[in-house]
N, C-alpha and C positions, 0 to 999 in steps of 0.2 A: 534400552529404550522402552518406556511404558506404552501401553495401548493408546492412552490419550495423547502422548507425544507423537506417536505414529500418525494418528488421524490429523493432528494439528499440522504436522510437517507435510502430509499429503495435500491438505487444503492450501498451504502456502505454495507448494510446487504447482498445483493446478492453475494458479493465477498466471503462470507463464505460458499456458497452452491455449491454442486457438481451436475451439470445437466447432467453428463455423463450417468446416468442410464436411462434417458428419451430418447428413440431412435427416437420417432416421432417428427414432428414439432408441437409445441403448441404455440398459441398466446392467451393471456388472457388480456382483458382490464379491468382496475379497475376504477370505478367511485366513487370518494370519496365525501361523503356528509357531511354537517355540517362544522366544522372547517377545513380549508385547502381544500375547495371544488375544484374539478377539475378532469380531466381524464388523465390516462397514461396507457401504455401497457407494458407487459413483454412477450418477445418472446424467446422461447427455440428452438434452431436449431443446430444440430451437436454438442451437448454437451456444447454449449455456451449460456449465458444469455445476452439478449439485452433489455435494458429498455429505453424507450423514452417518453417524455411528450406530447404525441399526442394520438388521438383516432386511433383505428386499426379496419378498417371496415371489413376486411376479417378475423375476429377473430373466435376462437373456442368457446369462452364464454365471458360473461360480468358479472363482480362481483360488486355489490353495497355494500359499506362498509364505516364505519366511521373511522376517523384517528386513534383513540386509538386501535380499533380492528385490523386494518391493521398493526400497528407497533408491536402488540403482536404476530401476525402471522409471520412477517418478522424476529423478534428476536428469534423465536422458543418458546416463552412462551405459545402460543396457536396454536394447529394444525389446518390445513385447514379443516380436517374432523370434529373436534369438533366445530369449528366456524360455519360450515354448519349445523351440527345436533342441535346446540343451537340457530339456527336462527339469528346468529349475522352477517351473510352475506346473500345476496340474489343473486342467480345465474340464469342467463339466458343463454341458449345454452347448450353445451355439459358438463353435470355434470361429466362424466367420465374423461374428460380432466382436469377439475379443481382438481379432486381427485388425478390424476397422478401428476399434478403440485405440489400438496401439499405433495407428497412423497419424494421430494428432501431432501437429508440429508446433514448435516454439513460435509464439507470436512474432510476426515480422517486425512490428514497431518496437517490441522489447529488444529484439536482436540489434536493431539499429541504434537504440538508445544506449545499450551497453557498450557499443563500440566507442561512443563519445562520452558516456557517463555524465559527469557534471557539466560538460560542455554542450549539452543538448537542452537543458531546462530553459524555458521562457515563461513570461507572465501571460496567462491565458484569461481573457475576460469574457469570452463568448462560449456558451455551453449547449450541448444537445440536451434534449429532455430526458434522456435515459438516466435512470437512477444508478447510483454507485453501489456495487455489491458490498454486503457487510464484511466479507473477508478482506476486501481491498481497503475498506475503512479501517479495519483492525491493523492491517499491515502499515498504513500510514501513521497510525497512532503509536505503533511499536517503534517505528523509525523515529518519530518525534521524541519519544521518551528514552531513546538510546543516545541522546545528545549529551555532551559533556556539560557540567555545571560546576560553579565555584564550590569547593569543599564537598562536592557530590551532594549538594542540597536538593537537587531535583524539585524545584518549586512549582512545576507545572501541573495544571489540571485543564482538561479539555471539555468543552461543550460541543456536542455533535448535533447539528440542527438540520433536519430534513422536512420539517413542517413548513409548507410554502408561505403561509401567512406570516409566520414568525420571521422567515427569511426576508420577506418584503419589508418588515419593520426594521430588521437589522440593516437593510440597505439604505434606510433613511437616517441612520445614526451618524453618517459622515457624508460630506459632499463628494467624496472620492469613492464611495462604496455603491453607487447606483447599479453597477453591472452585477452586483451580487444578487439582485432581485430575481434574475432568471436562472440562477444556479440551483441544481438539485440538492446541493449539500453545502453547508457552511460550517467550518470549524471555528470555534471561538476559544483560542488559547488564553488562559488566565494564569496568574501566579498568586501564591499564597502571600499574605502580608508578613508572616513571621518566618524566620529561617536563620541559618548560621551567619550568613553575610548578605543581608537583604539588599545592600547597595549594588549587588551584582545580579539581582533578579532579572532585569531587562536584558542583560547580556546573555544570561542563561536561556531566556525565552527566545531570543533571536536565533541561537544555535538550534533550539528545538524546532522552531518554525521552518528554518532552512532545511532541516532533515525531512520534515513533512513534505515540503515542496519537491525535494529531490525524489522522494519515494513515489509521490504522485506521478511525476514524469516517468519514472521507471515502470509504473503500472499502466502506462498508456493514457493517463488522465492529465488534465490541465488545472492549474490553480494560480492564484495570485495573492500576494501578501498585501493587506490593506491596514495601514497604521491606525491604531486607536490610541494607545498610550504613546506619549505622556499627556495627550490633550484631555484635560479633565472633563470638558463638556462632552466629548465623544465617549469617554469611559463611563460617565454617568448615564448617558443615553443607552449604551449597550447593557449596563447593569439593570436598568429599568425594564428593558424588553425581556431579558431572560431571568429576571428576579435573582440575580447573582448575589450571594450572601456577602456580608461585609468582610468576611475572612479572606475573600478573593478579590483580585484586581484584574479587570479585563485588559488584555494586552493587544489583541489584533483581531481582524476578521480574515478568514482564508476561504473564499468561495472555491468550490472544486466541482469538477464534472468531466464528462467526455468532451474534448475540444470541438468547437464548431468553427474554429479558425485555424489557419496554419501560419506559423511564424518561424523565421530562422533566427537563431541566436547570433547576436552581433559579437564581434571580437573586441573585447574591452581591454585587452592587455596593452599597457602603456609603459614602455621601457623607462620613460622619464620619471616614473613614480617608484622606481626600484633603486634602492641605495645600498650598494654592497659595502660591507665592512670587512676588509681583507687583512690578513696578518701584515705587520709592519714590513717584514722582509719582502713581501710581494710588492708593496708600494715603492720600495727603494730600488727594486731590480729594474 
């Protein structure tokens, strides 16, 4: 594992943790030795986690650790306290700050969501004013681009809109998109005009958007899929707002943010819509 991969993985793991229980400012520098050697810091301030690939000279503590131990701590396989007591990390500076840092817990809402997985997601149309962290935006985009596509053509490109004025204009492109006006973030998935099998572009895009919605829910966010394609009038309006080039076609609007409403997912399973095709021997028995 390279240094850059280590920092990226730590950022992804950090999204799972709740720093709200740590009231004081804490800055810990990690010096990784061996594979992936390098230094980075994790800062906790006002309930938020900031990770940067630099040294932090005004730090509370410095931790020397190898990559394997670091990843075990980050994923929750090994507690900071156990790593310290087993001499798997070397600490310089405030030991109490390190132990407080290690007391962060997995976010409750993430734990609850993972129990139900896909059966938790709902369409959220009301959002808090809080902005969505860049790391979470990247995670949603990575999920979106992990979708399957016909002949692996991956036709998607995404516009990520946080400009409030532009968001308000996007909310006017469809009569069903008014709730987007108050969202702190709007994804605009588009697909390319050319590809291996362009007739499957919109199917590919549907899989991509669904992945994005599921990851948003996994991260404690809310989102809703608002159809733009194949309505040419709406597509033209979105293109005009974002100055989308002719080589791309707007597909949808996906407002996203921290939910300002609570909704339960309804059970949509309908046995009458399931048609089993069994072996002939079973039909005759």
